[in-house]
C-alpha positions as MATLAB code, in Angstrom:
seq = 'MKQELKGDFDIRNQVLLSVRPEARAFIEPRLITRRLALGQTLNQENEPFTHAIFPHEGVISLKAEMRDGRSVEKASIGYEGFIGIPLIMGGSEAISQSTVAVPGYASWLSIQDLDDAIAGFPCVREAMLRYAKSLIIQLLETVACNSLHSAEERIARWLAHAHDRVVGDSFQLTQAAISQALGLRRATVNQVCSKLMENGAIAYSRGDLTVLDADRLQGHACECYGRVRKAFEINAKPVERFIR';
ca = [
       0.000    0.000    0.000;
       1.301    3.445   -0.885;
       2.283    5.466    2.175;
       0.281    8.659    2.501;
       1.899   11.699    4.108;
      -0.038   13.484    6.821;
       0.917   17.140    6.716;
       4.691   16.593    6.985;
       5.518   17.667    3.436;
       6.150   20.859    1.503;
       4.356   21.864   -1.672;
       7.320   22.155   -4.064;
       5.613   21.435   -7.374;
       6.120   24.432   -9.643;
       2.802   24.047  -11.454;
       0.893   24.194   -8.177;
       3.009   27.041   -6.824;
       2.605   29.139   -9.978;
      -1.203   29.384   -9.826;
      -2.954   32.186   -7.989;
      -3.447   31.840   -4.188;
      -7.211   31.332   -4.553;
      -6.670   28.402   -6.909;
      -4.039   26.850   -4.670;
      -6.355   27.197   -1.667;
      -8.984   25.251   -3.619;
      -6.590   22.533   -4.793;
      -4.403   21.815   -1.762;
      -7.099   20.293    0.538;
      -8.022   17.904   -2.278;
      -4.491   16.542   -2.792;
      -3.467   13.062   -1.657;
       0.291   13.068   -1.075;
       2.313    9.845   -1.127;
       5.898    8.713   -1.217;
       7.416    7.579   -4.512;
       9.366    4.330   -4.279;
      12.263    3.433   -6.571;
      10.950    1.433   -9.536;
       7.283    2.093   -8.716;
       4.984    2.168  -11.763;
       2.463    5.007  -11.592;
       0.698    4.532  -14.936;
       0.713    2.008  -17.749;
       0.563    3.090  -21.369;
      -3.046    3.398  -22.631;
      -4.368    3.080  -19.075;
      -7.197    5.545  -18.270;
      -6.168    8.314  -15.896;
      -7.909    8.523  -12.551;
      -5.689   11.311  -11.202;
      -3.161   13.898  -12.291;
       0.112   13.451  -10.395;
       2.223   16.412   -9.246;
       5.742   15.444   -8.081;
       7.393   17.507   -5.356;
      10.653   15.591   -5.206;
      12.212   12.777   -7.245;
      12.298   11.817  -10.922;
       9.614   10.003  -12.913;
      10.533    8.495  -16.282;
       8.067    8.319  -19.149;
       9.121    5.150  -20.944;
       8.776    3.743  -24.424;
       8.378   -0.050  -24.266;
       9.490   -2.123  -27.240;
       8.012   -5.511  -28.229;
      11.327   -7.232  -27.512;
      11.219   -6.059  -23.887;
      13.642   -3.177  -24.190;
      12.681    0.271  -22.945;
      14.052    3.797  -23.084;
      13.059    7.086  -21.525;
      11.033    9.503  -23.660;
      11.141   12.268  -21.076;
      11.550   12.752  -17.337;
       9.353   14.689  -14.933;
      10.169   16.228  -11.579;
       8.826   19.018   -9.426;
       8.628   21.306  -12.456;
       5.677   19.429  -13.967;
       2.950   16.840  -13.687;
       1.764   13.551  -15.153;
      -1.467   13.842  -17.105;
      -0.811   16.153  -20.061;
      -3.569   14.418  -22.125;
      -6.131   15.548  -19.519;
      -5.827   19.161  -20.699;
      -5.672   18.261  -24.387;
      -8.832   16.231  -24.812;
      -7.396   12.829  -23.888;
      -8.064   10.485  -20.996;
      -5.383    7.779  -21.283;
      -1.685    7.652  -20.435;
       0.568    7.872  -23.485;
       3.550    6.279  -21.711;
       4.423    4.039  -18.829;
       5.428    6.210  -15.852;
       8.083    4.749  -13.537;
       9.930    6.234  -10.557;
      13.651    6.560  -11.345;
      14.584    8.585   -8.235;
      12.436    8.293   -5.077;
      10.633   11.266   -3.573;
       6.999   12.208   -3.045;
       4.076   13.464   -5.120;
       0.462   14.579   -4.840;
      -2.494   12.954   -6.605;
      -5.481   15.081   -7.685;
      -8.600   13.327   -8.957;
      -9.837   14.101  -12.453;
     -13.080   15.519  -11.057;
     -11.218   17.873   -8.708;
      -8.874   18.859  -11.549;
     -11.835   19.612  -13.834;
     -13.430   21.721  -11.090;
     -10.180   23.629  -10.542;
      -9.782   24.320  -14.267;
     -13.418   25.444  -14.555;
     -13.194   27.720  -11.538;
      -9.715   29.144  -11.987;
      -8.418   29.794  -15.537;
      -4.870   30.189  -14.175;
      -4.775   26.412  -13.534;
      -5.129   25.555  -17.214;
      -2.662   28.304  -18.107;
      -0.053   26.889  -15.709;
      -0.536   23.352  -17.012;
      -0.345   24.415  -20.666;
       2.779   26.420  -19.945;
       4.395   23.315  -18.485;
       3.274   21.319  -21.531;
       5.282   23.751  -23.679;
       8.407   23.216  -21.575;
       7.918   19.439  -21.783;
       7.825   19.693  -25.589;
      11.128   21.594  -25.425;
      12.578   18.757  -23.327;
      11.368   16.174  -25.846;
      12.884   18.042  -28.795;
      16.174   18.583  -26.990;
      16.294   14.873  -26.102;
      15.985   13.906  -29.774;
      18.894   16.181  -30.674;
      20.911   15.110  -27.634;
      20.587   11.401  -28.359;
      21.778   11.970  -31.913;
      24.660   14.386  -31.354;
      26.100   14.050  -27.865;
      28.357   11.517  -26.187;
      27.326    9.033  -23.514;
      29.280   11.050  -20.948;
      27.464   14.276  -21.827;
      24.056   12.571  -21.759;
      24.652   10.841  -18.415;
      25.965   14.038  -16.831;
      22.921   15.925  -18.162;
      20.543   13.330  -16.718;
      22.277   13.385  -13.325;
      22.318   17.194  -13.257;
      18.561   17.292  -13.882;
      18.023   14.650  -11.171;
      20.057   16.745   -8.734;
      17.849   19.751   -9.498;
      14.766   17.701   -8.653;
      15.726   16.505   -5.164;
      16.214   18.199   -1.810;
      19.887   18.095   -0.861;
      22.778   16.535   -2.732;
      22.211   12.799   -2.142;
      19.595   10.534   -3.656;
      18.908    6.886   -4.372;
      19.702    5.865   -7.949;
      20.834    2.656   -9.617;
      23.092    2.409  -12.637;
      20.438    0.104  -14.110;
      17.940    2.982  -13.987;
      20.358    5.284  -15.831;
      21.079    2.543  -18.371;
      17.376    1.973  -19.063;
      16.563    5.686  -19.190;
      19.252    6.520  -21.739;
      19.393    3.246  -23.674;
      23.059    2.709  -22.789;
      24.981   -0.403  -21.777;
      25.581   -0.877  -18.050;
      29.322   -1.024  -18.719;
      29.173    2.397  -20.377;
      27.236    3.894  -17.444;
      29.719    2.408  -14.986;
      32.668    3.803  -16.955;
      31.201    7.310  -17.086;
      30.231    7.295  -13.396;
      33.759    6.212  -12.506;
      35.149    9.153  -14.501;
      32.781   11.583  -12.783;
      33.880   10.200   -9.412;
      37.563   10.593  -10.291;
      36.866   14.171  -11.340;
      35.256   14.934   -7.980;
      31.803   15.642   -9.435;
      29.960   12.785   -7.720;
      30.312    9.995   -5.185;
      28.491    6.712   -5.749;
      28.153    3.617   -3.585;
      25.581    0.813   -3.406;
      22.827    2.713   -5.186;
      23.329    6.019   -3.363;
      24.617    8.951   -5.405;
      25.904   12.235   -3.986;
      26.647   15.289   -6.085;
      29.879   16.694   -4.638;
      30.320   19.550   -7.102;
      27.303   20.614   -9.158;
      29.358   22.942  -11.334;
      31.762   20.160  -12.280;
      28.878   17.818  -13.037;
      27.208   20.427  -15.246;
      30.540   21.014  -16.923;
      30.471   17.406  -18.168;
      26.883   17.799  -19.412;
      25.924   18.908  -22.911;
      24.312   22.251  -23.714;
      20.882   20.582  -23.649;
      20.957   20.719  -19.844;
      20.955   24.520  -19.805;
      18.282   24.818  -22.472;
      15.855   22.499  -20.703;
      16.547   24.060  -17.322;
      15.824   27.521  -18.747;
      12.467   26.275  -20.084;
      11.574   24.884  -16.664;
      12.566   28.134  -14.920;
      10.269   30.136  -17.202;
       7.471   27.693  -16.381;
       8.003   28.309  -12.642;
       7.045   31.996  -12.817;
       3.650   32.871  -11.288;
       0.639   33.095  -13.570;
      -0.449   36.738  -13.386;
      -2.569   37.300  -16.474;
      -5.822   36.010  -14.939;
      -7.872   37.674  -12.213;
      -9.029   34.347  -10.822;
];
């Protein structure tokens, strides 16, 4: 059974924080907040949504599953966004499998409560659509990144984004999760992580990763890291154009 949190959590999700205070006051009592466990599946592809999910900490991978059993990450979501983009674009089913790559916690909001919030407060839809734009930027950058950049640059980018999405510098992460997310061999991931450790960017032991020097880690990442981060920072600004 998923562990529900009883008031001992902070609202960190940028979509929720960017809406007007009246909208947030409506939404927050209706949220169910739970911990995210490593490897936990939140949605299956083509499964009908029952809730939108707003992460506050951790990383959720949207995966493409191949018929031969292989999988790769399409995009990743943290506290900058939410799971349920189809809900604001006329759809009702998940377009990807959603799996927890880095543990944390998230809030669930039922479809009915989401519909009521959107109907009552136009800033909610605006905030969600603005995030959808930044997610598209991430998707386009990922296509370019996978084609043009080295394994080292891609791994460093992924780790830098993960670091941005957690509280503190340490988080639980397996090399298998990185391998699956980026479609790389475990040996390649191990080699790159060893190099990052030697450089003093990270420390890694038994599934626990610590970022020792964020600047050094970002220095190993490709330019895609900065572009995606900029898109997410724009998304985090408060929605001011609506009265309600």
